[in-house]
C-alpha positions in Angstrom: 8.6 -0.3 2.3 8.8 2.6 4.8 9.5 6.1 3.5 12.6 7.8 4.8 10.7 10.0 7.4 9.1 6.9 8.8 12.5 5.7 10.1 12.7 8.8 12.3 11.6 8.5 15.9 11.5 11.8 17.7 11.7 11.6 21.5 9.5 14.0 23.4 12.1 14.5 26.1 10.7 17.7 27.4 9.4 18.5 30.9 5.9 19.8 30.1 2.9 18.7 28.0 2.8 22.1 26.4 6.3 21.7 25.0 5.5 18.2 23.8 2.4 19.3 22.0 4.3 22.1 20.3 6.8 19.6 18.9 4.1 17.2 17.8 2.3 20.0 15.9 5.6 21.1 14.2 7.0 17.7 13.4 4.0 15.3 12.9 4.4 15.4 9.2 8.2 15.0 9.2 8.9 12.0 11.5 7.3 8.6 11.7 6.9 8.2 15.4 7.0 10.2 18.7 8.7 8.5 21.7 7.3 9.3 25.1 9.6 8.5 28.0 9.6 8.5 31.8 9.9 12.2 32.4 6.9 13.2 30.3 4.7 10.2 31.2 5.2 10.8 34.9 4.1 14.4 34.4 1.3 14.0 31.9 0.3 10.3 31.9 -1.9 8.4 29.5 -4.0 11.4 28.5 -1.0 12.9 26.6 -0.2 9.5 25.0 -3.8 9.5 23.6 -3.5 13.1 22.4 -0.2 12.4 20.6 -1.7 9.3 19.0 -4.6 11.2 17.7 -2.7 14.4 16.7 -1.5 13.2 13.2 -0.1 10.4 11.2 2.9 9.6 13.4 2.7 6.6 15.7 3.6 6.5 19.4 6.4 4.7 21.1 6.0 4.4 24.9 9.4 4.0 26.3 9.0 3.1 30.0 11.6 0.4 30.2 9.6 -1.8 32.5 11.8 -3.8 34.9 10.1 -5.6 37.8 8.8 -9.0 39.0 7.0 -10.8 36.1 3.5 -10.4 37.5 3.9 -6.7 37.8 5.4 -6.3 34.4 2.6 -8.4 32.8 -0.1 -6.2 34.4 1.8 -3.0 33.5 2.2 -4.1 29.9 -1.5 -5.0 29.8 -2.4 -1.4 30.6 0.1 -0.1 28.0 -1.5 -2.3 25.4 -4.8 -0.5 26.0 -3.3 2.9 25.0 -3.0 2.1 21.2 0.8 2.7 21.0 3.0 1.0 18.5 6.1 0.1 20.6 6.6 -0.4 24.3 9.9 -1.3 26.1 11.0 -3.7 28.8 14.5 -4.2 30.1 16.0 -7.5 29.1 17.4 -7.6 32.6 18.2 -10.9 34.2 15.0 -12.8 33.8 13.5 -14.6 30.8 10.2 -14.9 32.7 10.0 -11.1 33.0 10.3 -10.8 29.2 7.7 -13.6 28.7 5.3 -11.8 31.0 5.7 -8.6 29.1 4.9 -10.3 25.8 1.9 -12.1 27.4 0.6 -8.8 28.9 0.9 -7.1 25.5 -1.6 -9.7 24.0 -0.5 -8.8 20.5 -1.8 -5.2 20.9 1.6 -3.6 21.2 5.1 -4.4 19.8 7.4 -5.3 22.8 11.0 -4.2 22.5 13.7 -5.5 24.8 16.2 -2.9 25.9 19.7 -4.5 25.6 22.4 -2.1 26.7 21.8 1.6 26.9 23.8 3.6 24.4 25.1 5.8 27.2 26.8 2.8 28.8 30.5 2.4 28.1 32.9 -0.5 28.7 34.0 1.1 31.9 30.4 1.1 33.1 30.0 -2.6 32.3 33.2 -3.5 34.1 32.3 -1.4 37.2 28.8 -3.2 37.3 30.5 -6.5 37.8 29.9 -8.2 34.5 32.3 -10.8 33.1 35.4 -9.2 31.7 34.5 -10.5 28.2 31.4 -8.2 28.2 33.4 -5.2 29.2 36.0 -5.9 26.6 33.3 -6.3 23.9 29.9 -4.8 24.7 28.5 -6.4 21.6 28.7 -9.8 23.2 26.4 -8.5 26.1 24.0 -6.9 23.6 23.8 -10.1 21.6 23.1 -12.2 24.8 20.3 -9.9 25.8 18.9 -9.8 22.2 18.8 -13.6 22.2 16.7 -13.4 25.4 14.3 -11.0 23.8 14.0 -13.2 20.7 13.5 -16.4 22.6 10.7 -14.9 24.6 8.7 -13.5 21.7 9.6 -9.8 21.8 9.2 -8.1 18.4 12.7 -6.6 18.5 15.2 -4.8 20.6 16.6 -1.3 21.4 20.3 -1.3 20.6 23.1 0.9 19.3 23.8 1.2 15.6 27.1 -0.6 16.2 25.3 -3.8 17.0 22.5 -3.7 14.5 24.2 -5.7 11.7 25.1 -8.6 14.1 21.5 -8.6 15.4 20.0 -8.8 12.0 22.4 -11.5 10.9 21.7 -13.5 14.0 17.9 -13.1 14.3 16.6 -12.2 10.9 15.2 -9.2 9.1 11.8 -9.4 10.8 13.3 -8.9 14.3 13.1 -5.1 14.8 16.1 -3.0 15.7 15.4 0.4 17.1 18.5 2.5 17.4 19.2 5.5 19.7 22.4 7.4 19.7 22.0 8.7 16.1 24.0 11.8 15.2 23.5 13.3 11.7 26.4 14.6 9.8 25.1 18.1 10.1 24.5 19.6 13.6 26.6 17.5 15.8 25.7 17.7 19.5 28.3 19.0 22.0 28.7 17.6 25.5 27.0 14.4 24.4 26.3 11.6 27.0 26.0 8.9 24.4 28.9 6.5 24.1 28.1 4.4 21.1 26.8 6.6 18.2 26.4 6.4 14.5 25.0 8.5 11.7 21.5 7.9 10.2 23.0 6.5 7.0 25.3 4.2 8.9 22.4 2.8 11.0 20.1 2.2 8.0 22.9 0.6 6.0 23.5 -1.8 8.9 19.8 -2.7 9.0 18.2 -0.4 11.6 14.4 -0.3 11.3 14.0 2.9 13.3 16.2 5.7 14.4 15.7 7.6 17.6 16.9 11.1 17.0 16.4 13.7 19.7 18.8 16.5 20.4 20.0 17.0 16.8 16.4 17.9 15.9 15.2 19.4 19.1 18.1 21.8 19.5 18.2 22.9 15.8 17.4 26.4 14.9 14.7 24.9 12.6 13.7 21.4 13.9 11.5 20.8 10.8 14.3 21.5 8.5 16.7 19.3 10.4 14.2 16.4 10.3 13.8 16.8 6.6 17.6 16.9 6.1 17.9 13.7 8.1 15.2 12.1 5.9 17.2 13.1 2.8 20.3 11.5 4.3 18.3 8.3 5.0 16.7 8.4 1.5 20.2 8.4 -0.1 21.0 5.2 1.7 17.6 3.7 0.8 
């Protein structure tokens, strides 16, 4: 069974490797995983991924959200698999073959997560993008459809909001991993937030989330370590 802090994924959403290393050094004993996204990876590349992986006990989540033709995704995921990261992402997108290619490229060396619907996306966005009205009316239906694609193609789990976690666990089983962004703790709410579908850490864990991506509430706190520990306490109460 995971400890409370192992549920916490801290995204290194900073522009420089120096800032990233500073956060890793401060938080490596208080979070379970560090997430490296597009901004930092484009700036610093695989070398920083390796540095973070070797800097402490926390694992690495490489969040590049691959989305391309299947052969390109397969080759890209094969390169990711050599970096020793725990999770890597691919958009569920429109193609089962793309997801299958991602899993094949991973070769069992990295856990592939399918990105369903970003937590910043609202019903208005879904409608404007031309999806069927049923999906704009109930985003959960679209998330479930994309999650079923991920499950069918062998992905180890999905990235979804805390509002859909319970339905995903009920449909696809406890072993199908649910990684949940858009987490906002009871203390230290974030102003001017661009997330549309948010929940608290306790709510997400109660619904079955396996990992919680918590960025700004920790990063913008006066004491990031104290905030991470407070969130772990909130999670522990639910566990």
